[in-house]
N, C-alpha and C positions, 0 to 999 in steps of 0.2 A: 424493592426491585425484583423483577422476575429473573429466571435463570439466564435468559438471553441478555438482559441488561447487565447482569453481573459479569457475564463473559465479555461484553463490549467494554465495560469499565476496566476489566483486567487487561484487555488487549490494548486499548487506547492509552492507558497510563503507563504501559511497559516501556522500558528504556531500550532503544534499538536503532541508532543511526546506522547508515550504510557501513558494512564491515564489522559491526559490533552488535549482532542480532541475538546474542546468547540468551538474554532474558526472554525474548519473544519465542525463540526456538524451544525453550523449556516449557513454556505455556502450551505451544502447539503440540509438542510431543506428549504432554500429559493429556490433552484433550483427545487427540487422535488415537492414542493407545487404548482408549476405552472401546474402540471399534475394530482395531486390527493390531496384531503384534508384529507385523512386518513393516517396521519403520527403521529408517537408516538415513545417513547423510551422504551427500556426494563430496567430492574433494574440496569444494569451495564453501560448504556449510549449509547448502539448501537441504531442507528436511523432506524426505520422500516417504509417503505412506502408500503401500500397495494393497489393493483389494482384488480378490479373484485368484484363480489358480495360475500357476506359471505357464501352463499350456494354452491358456486362453488368448485369443486374438479376436478382434483388433484391440489396439492399445489406445486408451483415451487419457490424455494428460490435462489435469485441471490445476491452474496455478493462481497464486496470490502472493504478493511479496511481503516479507517481514520487516524490511528496513524502512525507516522514515528519514526525511531530510533532517540533517543535524549540522554539527560543527566539529572541528578538530582543534585542539590546542596547537597553535603555530609556535608561539614562544611566550615566555613570561618576561615582562620588562623589569627594570631595576626596582620600580616602585611596587611590584607585585600584581600588576594588572595583566590579564590574559588576553593575548592577541589571537585571532581566530582564522581558520580556513573553513570555507563552506563545504559541506558534504551534500550535494544535491542542489536543486534550483530554488534558492531563496530570492525574494525581492529584498534588496538591502534595507528598505524601510520597515520590513516586517521583523527585523532583528533588533530594532531599537527599543529600549525601555522594557525588556522582557525578563522573565525568570528562567533559569537554566540549571541543569545538573551536569556536573563534570564527573565522569566515572574514572576513579584512580585506583591504584592497587590497594589503597586503604579504604575504599568505598566511595560513595557519592558525596561530592562537595557542591553546596548550593552557591549560586552567584546570580548577579543581574547584569544585563548589558546597560552600561551607563549612557546617559543622554544629557547634553548640556542644558542647563536651565535657561528658559527664554528671557529671564531677567538680564542676562549679560550678553545676549546675542544681538549683534548689530542688525538693523533692518535689512540691509542688503544680504546678510548671511542667512537669514531665515528662509530664503528661497533656494539656498544651495542644496544640492543633492549630497547626502552623506553616504559614502561608499562603505562596503564591508571592511575595507582596509583601514578605515578610521575607527571602526567599532571595537570596543574592548569589553571584557567581562570583569566585574568587580567582585572578588570573593572575600573581601574583608582582610586581605593579607597586608601586613605592614611593609613588606618588601619581597624581593624575589626569593630570598632564602626562606622566609616564612611560608611562602606559597609552595615551595618545593619540598622542604624538609619537614614542616609541621602538617601542612594540608596534603602533601603527597602528590601535587600536581606536576605533570611532566609533559613535554612536547609529545604529540601523538595521542594524548588522552581524548576520548570522544565526549561530545557535549550534546545533550538533547533538551528540548523544551520541557518546562514544567507546566502542566495543565491538567486540571481535574475534570473528570467525566461528570457532566451535569445534565439533568433534564431541563429543557428550555421551553418556556411557554406552555403549550399543551404537552401532554405526556407522549406524543408521537415524535417529538423532535429531541435529538441528543446532540450535545456539544462536547468537544474534546479535541485533542491533538491526534495527528497521525492516522486519521481515517484512511489516508492514502499510505498503506493499503491494509490497515488492520480490519477495516470493514470487509474486505475480501477474504481475509483469514477467518472471520466470524461466519461468513457465508459458507466457507469450506467446511468448518466444523459441523454445521447443520447438515450439509450434504453427507458427510461421513456418518452422521447419526442415522440417516435414512437408508444407508446402503445395507442390503442383506448380502453378506460376504458369500453365503452358500449359493445364492441364486443369481449372483452378479453375472450378467451375460457377456461382459467385456472385461478385459484386464484394465483396471482403473488405477491411475496414479494421482494422488493428491499431493501437490508439491508446494511447500512454503519456501519461496525463493529468497536469496540474499542479493544485496547490492543492485537492486533494480534502479535506484535513484542515481546511480553513478555509471550506468551503461548496460543495464539488462544482463548483468554478468551471470547471476545465478540461473536464470532461465536458459542461457546459452549452454552452461555445463550440464544441467539436469536434462534438457531436451536432447543433448548429444548422447547422454547415457541411455535415456529411455527409448528414443526413436519412436515417437508416437505416431498414430495414424490420424488422430484428431486432437486439436488443441482448443481448450476453453480457458481463457484468461479472465479472472474476476478482478475488477478494479474499482476505484472511486472515480465517479464521473465529475464533469465540470459543470456544476449548476450555474445557470445564467439568469436567476430570478431575483436579483437584488439591484439596487441603484448603481449606476455607473458601468454596467456591462450590457452589451447589446446582443441581439439575435445573430448578428454576423460573427460574434466572438464565440458564443456557446448557446445551445438550444435546449438544454435540460432544465427541468424544474423539480424541486422537491415535491414528493407526494404524487407524481405522475407516472411512477413505475420505473422498473429497470431500464437502462439505456443500452442500446446497441450502437457501438461506434461504427460509422460508415466510412470514416477517414480520419487519420491523424498523420503526423509527419513520419511515423515509423511503419504504418501498416494500412493496407486496404483488406478487409476481411474476405474470406472465400465466399463467393456469391451464393453458391448452392447451400452452404451451411447457414449463411445469413438468412436466406429465404425460408429454410426449414425452421429456424428459430422463430421467425416472424409468424409463420403459419401455426406453429405450436402454441405461441402466446395467444393468438386469436382463438384457437380451439379451447384453451384453458380460461379464456376471458380475462387474461392478464393484460392490463394496459402497459405498452412499452413505448419508449420514446427514442429518438435518434439524435446523434450528435455528429457534426462535421467540424473538425478542428484543424486549424492551420498548424499548430504546434503539437505538443504532447508526445510521449513515447512510452511504450508499455511492453511487458514481457511477451505478449502475444506475437510481437514482431520476431523475437528470437525463436519462438516455437515454430512459427510459419516458415522460417528459413532453415529449419533443421530437417534431417532425414530426406534430403533431396526435394523438400517442399511438403508442408503439412497444412491441410485445411484448418484454419484457425479463426476464432471469433473473440472479440473483446466485449464482455458484458459488464456493465458498471452500475454501482449504486450512486445516484446523484449526490454531490457533496458541495456545500458552499465553503468558500474561503480556503481552498487547498494551499498547502505549503505555508501554513501559519500556525500560531499557537492554539487557535480555536476554530475548528471546522464544525459544520452542522450537517446532520443526516436525518432522514425520516425512517421511522420503524416500519411504516407501510411499504416503502421502497425495499427495505431490507427483506421483509417477509416474502414479498412477491419475487424478488431475485432468487431467493432460496427455492421457492416453488417452481419457478421457471427452469432453473438448472437441474433440480432434482428430476423433473419430468424429461428434460433433454437427455440426461444420462440414460434413462430407462428406454428412450425411443431410439437411441443410436445403436441399432442392431447391425449385423454384418452386411446385409443387403443395402441398408440406408447409407452406411459409411462408404461402401463400394460406389454407390451412385454419386455421393458427394465428391469422392476423389477422382471420378472419371471426367475427362474433358471431351468425351466422344459425343 
């Protein structure tokens, strides 16, 4: 593996459900501290890395979220099985028959979400939808006391998927969990690597946010603190290039370049900023694609609504099978997203930002 693949592996395999991002935050702090020593956290736990002098303006805020969809221990039944609360938007069917880690005060405990064998299911029951309220995790405990006192599991402990980073098919495709939004964090580290702190023309903030999957909370607190002039959110996109999904649902494809979100349920991008990014991509000969989604929600929305209104755009790396144990991304899309945002940061001078912010 090259250095980029090793970073992707480290990020995607890290444990970090919403509200429990410590392991991911340590990785990002280690990575970003190579390029700036001005790193701190806000009151909710989002990690903020500053580039440029204090006097510099305008302020550009780039975000990617650290948290992944996960679970929480709701309670332990008398037989020692773990009942769960979802953290973020899972499909109930994605929870069945999977491997998990529960983070306790004693360390990580391995478990699997049990599923009834088809040998005993009545034909009429096979079509029944199984809700998350019916799903449990088997940790091999003999009873409730064993799970609590020997394994150290307690209500409120976070649970994350177990999934190994793997090269899939050709060497340009990678599979793993939590690309939403560890891929954005990986893009951010490459941007930091390319910033010259001494010649940085803007005040730049690279923010690894918390609790995006449960309400964009980290982006709200960090943007309230920073008060940016421009917002750039880096996300995992919704690829629609596999069986069972239509163009009406999603328009992105792996390998076709970074995606600009034109609409989602949380945000419409600033039109001037959107057009500027499109023109820049054409100049750089980077293929970009567009997505119009009925649902979705992302940190750019929180940035957009901060500081009396901030021009913001959401740029994504296309991803198959979001919010599951195994997603797929393309290295080509990753590299081109890095190239596009690197050049975008360089081109956003004071005059350009003033024009983008103006409605005259």
